[in-house]
ZATOR-105605 format. One record per residue (C-alpha): chain; residue number from 1; residue in one letter; x negated, y, z negated. Coordinates in Angstrom, 3 decimals, always signed. Last residue first. Layout:
residues N
+--------+-----+---------+----------+----------+----------+
| cadena | num | residuo |       xx |       yy |       zz |
+--------+-----+---------+----------+----------+----------+
|      A | NUM |       A |        X |        Y |        Z |
...
+--------+-----+---------+----------+----------+----------+
***
This chain:
residues 159
+--------+-----+---------+----------+----------+----------+
| cadena | num | residuo |       xx |       yy |       zz |
+--------+-----+---------+----------+----------+----------+
|      A | 159 |       A | -115.150 |  +72.798 |  -80.455 |
|      A | 158 |       H | -114.274 |  +76.103 |  -78.755 |
|      A | 157 |       R | -110.505 |  +75.621 |  -79.166 |
|      A | 156 |       R | -110.920 |  +74.430 |  -82.750 |
|      A | 155 |       R | -112.998 |  +77.480 |  -83.647 |
|      A | 154 |       Q | -110.391 |  +79.783 |  -82.073 |
|      A | 153 |       L | -107.599 |  +78.058 |  -83.966 |
|      A | 152 |       A | -109.521 |  +78.357 |  -87.235 |
|      A | 151 |       D | -110.204 |  +82.050 |  -86.610 |
|      A | 150 |       C | -106.540 |  +82.725 |  -85.849 |
|      A | 149 |       W | -105.528 |  +80.795 |  -88.971 |
|      A | 148 |       W | -108.072 |  +82.758 |  -91.003 |
|      A | 147 |       G | -106.703 |  +86.068 |  -89.787 |
|      A | 146 |       A | -103.110 |  +84.982 |  -90.410 |
|      A | 145 |       L | -104.027 |  +83.919 |  -93.941 |
|      A | 144 |       F | -105.583 |  +87.272 |  -94.808 |
|      A | 143 |       A | -102.803 |  +89.230 |  -93.085 |
|      A | 142 |       S | -100.159 |  +87.413 |  -95.119 |
|      A | 141 |       R | -102.123 |  +87.835 |  -98.360 |
|      A | 140 |       F | -102.669 |  +91.542 |  -97.773 |
|      A | 139 |       A |  -99.065 |  +92.174 |  -96.742 |
|      A | 138 |       H |  -97.739 |  +90.404 |  -99.833 |
|      A | 137 |       G | -100.188 |  +92.284 | -102.068 |
|      A | 136 |       S |  -99.087 |  +95.608 | -100.667 |
|      A | 135 |       P | -101.808 |  +98.165 | -101.036 |
|      A | 134 |       F | -100.298 | +100.332 | -102.239 |
|      A | 133 |       G |  -97.008 |  +99.789 | -104.022 |
|      A | 132 |       A |  -98.331 | +100.102 | -107.535 |
|      A | 131 |       L |  -95.854 |  +99.039 | -110.211 |
|      A | 130 |       E |  -97.581 |  +95.734 | -111.088 |
|      A | 129 |       F | -101.076 |  +97.239 | -111.177 |
|      A | 128 |       R | -100.048 | +100.218 | -113.315 |
|      A | 127 |       S |  -98.097 |  +97.890 | -115.595 |
|      A | 126 |       V | -101.176 |  +95.701 | -116.126 |
|      A | 125 |       L | -103.516 |  +98.682 | -116.489 |
|      A | 124 |       D | -101.593 | +100.336 | -119.316 |
|      A | 123 |       T | -104.304 | +102.908 | -120.141 |
|      A | 122 |       A | -102.979 | +105.549 | -117.740 |
|      A | 121 |       H |  -99.465 | +105.224 | -119.190 |
|      A | 120 |       P |  -96.932 | +103.763 | -116.808 |
|      A | 119 |       L |  -94.776 | +105.937 | -114.563 |
|      A | 118 |       S |  -91.028 | +105.766 | -114.944 |
|      A | 117 |       T |  -88.362 | +104.815 | -112.403 |
|      A | 116 |       T |  -90.445 | +102.808 | -109.946 |
|      A | 115 |       D |  -88.132 | +101.540 | -107.166 |
|      A | 114 |       P |  -90.117 | +103.291 | -104.415 |
|      A | 113 |       R |  -93.336 | +101.494 | -105.401 |
|      A | 112 |       W |  -95.978 | +103.790 | -106.837 |
|      A | 111 |       Q |  -99.130 | +104.928 | -105.059 |
|      A | 110 |       A | -101.584 | +104.819 | -107.946 |
|      A | 109 |       G | -104.595 | +104.858 | -105.630 |
|      A | 108 |       V | -107.146 | +104.047 | -108.318 |
|      A | 107 |       L | -105.366 | +101.122 | -109.961 |
|      A | 106 |       R | -103.880 |  +99.745 | -106.775 |
|      A | 105 |       L | -107.079 | +100.278 | -104.795 |
|      A | 104 |       V | -109.169 |  +98.540 | -107.460 |
|      A | 103 |       V | -106.804 |  +95.568 | -107.655 |
|      A | 102 |       E | -106.616 |  +95.213 | -103.851 |
|      A | 101 |       V | -110.419 |  +95.384 | -103.553 |
|      A | 100 |       L | -110.716 |  +92.642 | -106.174 |
|      A |  99 |       V | -108.084 |  +90.579 | -104.352 |
|      A |  98 |       G | -109.975 |  +90.938 | -101.082 |
|      A |  97 |       L | -113.276 |  +89.938 | -102.667 |
|      A |  96 |       I | -111.613 |  +86.861 | -104.179 |
|      A |  95 |       M | -110.041 |  +85.969 | -100.838 |
|      A |  94 |       A | -113.341 |  +86.386 |  -98.985 |
|      A |  93 |       R | -115.139 |  +84.289 | -101.586 |
|      A |  92 |       W | -112.502 |  +81.575 | -101.175 |
|      A |  91 |       F | -112.919 |  +81.417 |  -97.389 |
|      A |  90 |       V | -116.722 |  +81.708 |  -97.536 |
|      A |  89 |       R | -116.883 |  +78.711 |  -99.904 |
|      A |  88 |       V | -114.497 |  +76.670 |  -97.767 |
|      A |  87 |       L | -116.512 |  +77.517 |  -94.645 |
|      A |  86 |       A | -119.687 |  +76.296 |  -96.345 |
|      A |  85 |       R | -117.895 |  +73.017 |  -97.090 |
|      A |  84 |       Q | -117.116 |  +72.271 |  -93.466 |
|      A |  83 |       R | -117.447 |  +68.503 |  -93.989 |
|      A |  82 |       S | -114.215 |  +67.629 |  -92.171 |
|      A |  81 |       R | -112.723 |  +66.591 |  -95.516 |
|      A |  80 |       W | -113.693 |  +69.930 |  -97.049 |
|      A |  79 |       W | -112.165 |  +71.830 |  -94.118 |
|      A |  78 |       G | -108.867 |  +70.011 |  -94.500 |
|      A |  77 |       L | -108.897 |  +70.405 |  -98.280 |
|      A |  76 |       S | -109.645 |  +74.106 |  -97.956 |
|      A |  75 |       M | -106.769 |  +74.624 |  -95.522 |
|      A |  74 |       A | -104.368 |  +72.771 |  -97.832 |
|      A |  73 |       A | -105.569 |  +74.680 | -100.909 |
|      A |  72 |       M | -105.333 |  +78.008 |  -99.073 |
|      A |  71 |       V | -101.816 |  +77.123 |  -97.923 |
|      A |  70 |       A | -100.710 |  +76.288 | -101.470 |
|      A |  69 |       L | -102.415 |  +79.403 | -102.870 |
|      A |  68 |       T | -100.761 |  +81.651 | -100.292 |
|      A |  67 |       F |  -97.311 |  +80.141 | -100.845 |
|      A |  66 |       P |  -97.572 |  +80.502 | -104.636 |
|      A |  65 |       S |  -98.956 |  +84.077 | -104.362 |
|      A |  64 |       S |  -96.215 |  +85.352 | -102.095 |
|      A |  63 |       G |  -96.979 |  +86.601 |  -98.609 |
|      A |  62 |       F |  -94.887 |  +83.972 |  -96.824 |
|      A |  61 |       F |  -92.084 |  +84.496 |  -99.362 |
|      A |  60 |       T |  -91.788 |  +88.067 |  -98.111 |
|      A |  59 |       M |  -90.149 |  +86.662 |  -94.968 |
|      A |  58 |       V |  -87.128 |  +85.355 |  -96.903 |
|      A |  57 |       R |  -86.535 |  +88.752 |  -98.531 |
|      A |  56 |       A |  -86.846 |  +90.501 |  -95.163 |
|      A |  55 |       F |  -84.353 |  +88.099 |  -93.561 |
|      A |  54 |       T |  -81.875 |  +88.686 |  -96.396 |
|      A |  53 |       D |  -82.211 |  +92.458 |  -95.986 |
|      A |  52 |       L |  -81.777 |  +92.032 |  -92.218 |
|      A |  51 |       D |  -78.538 |  +90.105 |  -92.765 |
|      A |  50 |       P |  -77.246 |  +92.660 |  -95.292 |
|      A |  49 |       V |  -77.671 |  +95.614 |  -92.920 |
|      A |  48 |       R |  -80.172 |  +98.459 |  -93.006 |
|      A |  47 |       W |  -80.887 |  +99.914 |  -89.603 |
|      A |  46 |       T |  -80.193 | +103.544 |  -90.586 |
|      A |  45 |       Q |  -82.336 | +102.975 |  -93.712 |
|      A |  44 |       L |  -85.280 | +102.195 |  -91.430 |
|      A |  43 |       W |  -85.152 | +105.737 |  -89.990 |
|      A |  42 |       A |  -85.159 | +107.295 |  -93.462 |
|      A |  41 |       T |  -88.089 | +105.095 |  -94.512 |
|      A |  40 |       V |  -90.012 | +105.968 |  -91.332 |
|      A |  39 |       A |  -89.473 | +109.690 |  -91.909 |
|      A |  38 |       E |  -90.417 | +109.461 |  -95.592 |
|      A |  37 |       D |  -93.584 | +107.488 |  -94.888 |
|      A |  36 |       V |  -94.561 | +109.912 |  -92.100 |
|      A |  35 |       P |  -94.149 | +112.869 |  -94.460 |
|      A |  34 |       H |  -96.208 | +111.001 |  -97.108 |
|      A |  33 |       A |  -99.160 | +110.193 |  -94.822 |
|      A |  32 |       L | -101.401 | +112.921 |  -96.239 |
|      A |  31 |       Q | -100.332 | +112.004 |  -99.765 |
|      A |  30 |       L | -103.838 | +112.688 | -101.108 |
|      A |  29 |       K | -103.826 | +109.218 | -102.698 |
|      A |  28 |       V | -102.516 | +107.607 |  -99.483 |
|      A |  27 |       V | -105.132 | +109.246 |  -97.236 |
|      A |  26 |       A | -107.830 | +108.474 |  -99.811 |
|      A |  25 |       A | -106.704 | +104.831 |  -99.957 |
|      A |  24 |       L | -106.846 | +104.637 |  -96.144 |
|      A |  23 |       V | -110.411 | +105.963 |  -96.185 |
|      A |  22 |       V | -111.366 | +103.451 |  -98.888 |
|      A |  21 |       L | -109.653 | +100.668 |  -96.942 |
|      A |  20 |       A | -111.609 | +101.547 |  -93.793 |
|      A |  19 |       A | -114.854 | +101.530 |  -95.770 |
|      A |  18 |       I | -114.001 |  +98.074 |  -97.196 |
|      A |  17 |       W | -113.313 |  +96.719 |  -93.716 |
|      A |  16 |       G | -116.556 |  +98.192 |  -92.398 |
|      A |  15 |       W | -118.419 |  +96.642 |  -95.341 |
|      A |  14 |       V | -116.865 |  +93.243 |  -94.558 |
|      A |  13 |       L | -117.594 |  +93.548 |  -90.832 |
|      A |  12 |       R | -121.192 |  +94.599 |  -91.454 |
|      A |  11 |       R | -121.644 |  +91.650 |  -93.829 |
|      A |  10 |       L | -120.195 |  +89.274 |  -91.231 |
|      A |   9 |       E | -122.579 |  +90.595 |  -88.588 |
|      A |   8 |       S | -125.543 |  +90.080 |  -90.900 |
|      A |   7 |       S | -124.409 |  +86.531 |  -91.669 |
|      A |   6 |       E | -123.908 |  +85.782 |  -87.980 |
|      A |   5 |       N | -127.343 |  +87.190 |  -87.151 |
|      A |   4 |       R | -128.915 |  +85.209 |  -89.990 |
|      A |   3 |       G | -127.322 |  +81.995 |  -88.773 |
|      A |   2 |       S | -128.523 |  +82.741 |  -85.226 |
|      A |   1 |       M | -132.113 |  +82.798 |  -86.475 |
+--------+-----+---------+----------+----------+----------+
***
C-alpha cells in the first residue's frame, strides 16, 4: 500500500511541477515579467567584470549536456550496481519528461535569447529551439541533477 501512496504522491508532484511551468510560461509569453527582466539585466551589467564573466562561463559547464549525461550515467551505474534498478528507470523517465517539457516550452514560449538578431521562421523548429532563451536548458539540467543529488543524500542518510 505504501508503494501506491508514494507513486500517487510522485504523480501529484510531477503534475504540480508541470502546472507551475505552464503558469511561468504564460507569464513569460505575455511579457508580464519583462520590466523585471530589464531591471535585473541593467543592474547585473553594473557588476560586469571580466573575472565574473569567466566564472559564469565556467559554471555553465555544469549545466551542459555532456556533463549532465556523464553524471547521469555515473549515478545510474551506481544505482544499478546497488540493485536500485527501479530508481534508475524513474531517474531517466524524469529526465526525458523534463526535456520534453523544455522543448514544448521553448517552442511555444518563444522567449528569445538576448543575443538573437533575427527571428527564425515559424516552421524552422530547430532554430526556434536553439534560439529560445526560456526555459534555460543549462538551468534545467543543473536543477535536475541537484534535486537528485539531494534526494540521494537524503536516502543515504536514512539508510
